[in-house]
C-alpha positions, 0 to 999 in steps of 0.5 A, a space after each residue: 498698048 490697047 487692051 482687051 476691053 473685058 480686062 482693061 482698067 475700069 471696062 470689065 463688063 462696064 460697070 463697076 462692082 461695089 455691094 452696099 450696105 443695103 445689099 449685105 444688109 438686105 440680102 440677109 433680111 428679104 422675106 422668102 427671096 434671095 433675089 430681090 433687095 429693098 435697096 438697089 444692088 449696085 455692081 458699081 463702083 468696082 468692076 465685078 459682078 455679085 452673084 445676085 441679080 436685080 430681081 425679078 421685073 426690075 430695070 437698073 441702070 449704071 454709069 459713069 465717066 472717067 479720066 485717066 493717064 497712060 504712060 508706056 516707057 518703052 513706046 514713048 507714048 503718053 495718053 490722056 483718057 476719058 471714057 464714058 461706061 454704061 450699064 442696063 440690068 433686067 430681072 427676067 422671068 425668075 429670080 436667078 435670071 438677069 439679062 445685061 447689056 453693057 459698053 464702053 465709049 472711049 476717047 483718048 489722045 495719044 502723044 508719041 515721040 519721034 525723034 525731036 519731034 512730038 505726034 498727037 494722034 486722037 482715037 474715039 470709038 467703043 471698045 466693046 459692047 456685050 450682051 449675056 445673062 446671069 444665072 444663079 445656080 446656087 443659093 446658100 441663103 435662101 431660106 429651108 421649109 419647116 414642117 407644120 406640127 413641130 412647134 415644139 422642136 422649133 421652141 426648144 431650138 430657139 433656147 439656144 438663142 439665150 447662149 452668147 456663145 451659140 450666138 456670136 461662134 463662128 459658123 464654117 457654113 458661111 465660107 460656102 459662097 452663093 454661085 452664078 454663071 455668066 454667058 455673053 457676046 462681045 459686040 465690036 466694029 472694024 477698024 476699032 483702034 481699041 481692039 485687035 486688028 484681027 478680032 471678029 466682031 462677034 466672040 464669046 465670054 464666059 464667067 463663073 461668079 461667087 459671093 459670100 456675105 458676112 454680117 457681124 454684130 458691132 463690126 458692119 457687113 462685109 461682101 466678098 465676090 470672086 470672078 473667073 473670066 474667060 473671054 473671046 475663046 474662039 479668036 487668036 486672042 484668048 483672054 482669062 482673068 479674076 477678080 477679087 472685090 472685099 466691100 465693107 458697109 461703114 454706116 446705113 448710107 456709106 461703103 468702101 471696097 478694095 479690088 484685085 484684078 488680073 488678066 493674062 493673054 498673048 495680047 496684054 497681061 496687067 495687075 490693077 489695084 482699085 479703091 473707092 466707095 459709094 453713098 446711098 442717096 436712098 434706095 433706088 439711086 446711088 453714088 460712087 467714085 473709085 481710083 484705079 492703078 497698075 504696077 508697070 510701065 508698059 503701061 502705066 495707069 491711073 484712073 478716077 471715075 465717078 458714077 451712079 446707079 439707078 433703078 425702076 422698081 416694078 418688083 410687085 410679089 416676092 417669088 420662093 424658090 423652093 428646093 427641088 422636090 419641095 415646091 408645093 410645100 410639106 404636108 402634114 403627117 410628111 417628114 421631109 429628109 433633114 428635118 432637124 437640119 432644116 430649122 436649125 438651119 432656120 435658127 442659125 439663119 435667125 441669128 445670123 440675121 438678127 439685128 434689133 429684137 422688135 423692128 422686123 414685121 414678119 419673120 424672115 423665115 416663116 413661109 406662106 404654106 404655115 398656119 397663122 397661129 404657128 405663125 404668131 405663136 413663133 413671132 410671139 417667142 421670137 419677140 419675147 427672146 429678141 426682147 431679152 437678148 436686146 436687154 441683155 446686149 444694152 446691160 453688156 453695153 452699159 457695163 462696157 461704157 461704166 468700165 470705160 468711165 472708169 478706165 477713163 477716170 484712172 486714167 485722168 488720175 495718173 495723168 494728174 499725179 504725172 502732171 504734179 510729179 512732173 511740175 516738182 521735179 521742173 522747180 527742184 532743177 529751177 532751184 539747182 540751176 539759179 545756185 549754180 547761175 549765183 555761183 558762177 556769177 560769185 566766181 566770175 567776180 572773184 576771177 575779175 577782181 584776181 585779174 584787176 589786182 594782177 594788172 600793172 597799168 604804165 601810163 605814158 608819163 612813166 614810160 617817158 621818164 623811164 626813157 629820159 633815166 635811159 638816156 641819162 645812163 647813156 650819157 654817163 657812158 659815154 663820159 665815162 669812155 672819153 674819160 678813159 679815152 682822156 687818161 690814155 692819152 695823158 699817159 702816152 704823152 712824155 712832158 707835161 704842158 701847162 697849157 694842156 694841164 690847165 686845159 685839162 683841169 678846165 675840161 674836168 671842171 666842165 666834166 664835173 659840172 656835167 656829171 653834177 649836172 647830170 646827177 642833179 637832173 637824175 635825182 630830179 627825173 627819179 623823184 618825179 618818177 617817184 611821184 608819178 607812180 605814187 599818184 597813180 598807184 593811188 588813183 588805181 587804189 581808189 579806183 579799184 575801191 569804188 569798183 569793188 563797192 559796185 560790184 558787191 552793191 550789184 551781188 547784193 541786189 542779184 541775191 535779194 532777187 534769187 532770194 526772192 
């Protein structure tokens, strides 16, 4: 989807916006002017415009390049983007007016999947060139004139600087922003692939710009910029957009920003978030970088940009932007309307801008129409007040440091006690653990000894003797069976037979001899078995005694180690 050049990521006005530390710092400390600053005031690296111009007779160049990727899930396209943006700003005739020429050149390669094939398209052209002017219509930061003959009232009001509450209280008037308006014309070429086909070659653009600057005593400076933009209102594709940019100065050279940009039109709508920072190389040169991304996939956007800003400073004289009716100053004897409010406003202005007491060469809000005596008197008084405040700040800071050191010592002491308590608990746990392990070792040894006592090991020889005894018992049973059988057969015979009796006698003698031989062998086997058992038990007893002695020695050694 091709987007409106004014609202595309990193395209709004072709030069992004970031107010560096120097911008917000010197916007408060300029001499009788709310436009020109001692250091460069760039719109990069965001996309919004600040409300203030670069200053009369100042030419400022801002530009950069970026890389990005876009992916459209519906069209199934992927785009690699390279762009170069530029801006020329010049303060013309008066401090409030700035003319501006900005543009953006883009080259990309689109990869589109059609069926199983991929088509690659390369495109390049100027997305837009815009020529316009910005005018500051309201500046809440400009100084108000003071009467020449009211030094006593001024001195009385300066006494309020001694009050910490008065110095640090929130001032609601800081919520009132500076307001500028911008009007310009877009110029696009025909057959431009980055604009709508029916867009005319020239179309108008209008914007309302607001800016708030806040200075804090310990937190650095902040700037908040708002842009409300109406683009191409005379075409068939008008668009409205808004940009909110918050910038914070980190130190004298670094600043960061966050920005939200939204746009709405029939052609393209989106919400974009940007993050980045800037580095002040010197008072006329700034470098910057930022990233941008959106929150949808038709298309999804991610860009990374780098740039720089440089100014040619031909500004020679600060111009006083007077209030209507007071262009000639305040004459002696006259009392302008709101005299007290003017003095109090200047005091508030001083309170907001006061940084270090003796660094400013001149009082910012003393105008040229005041006499030197009054100026010197006021400046001496201010120097005294500032010195007192500086000393008070140093005293408070020293008290904070001392309090911090005391808290640090208390924390270290608490940590030491905590470490000692932890070490004691760990030592106690180690002792209990050693005792438990010792008791467990003794219990394991006792269990092993009990098991060894209960075990009854029978070797192979004893098993063989038992086997032989069983065989003898079986033979006896067989002999008894044969004897019973013979007795039965004898009972069955009616007449005795001598030969049979003789054979019977011989058999009985043989049986008796066999029985005696078996008995003798059995007794011998039993005797051998008993002898073997006795020898085995004697050997086991000796081994058990040796093992018990060895285990007792090991236990004693372990106990001695634990005791050590």
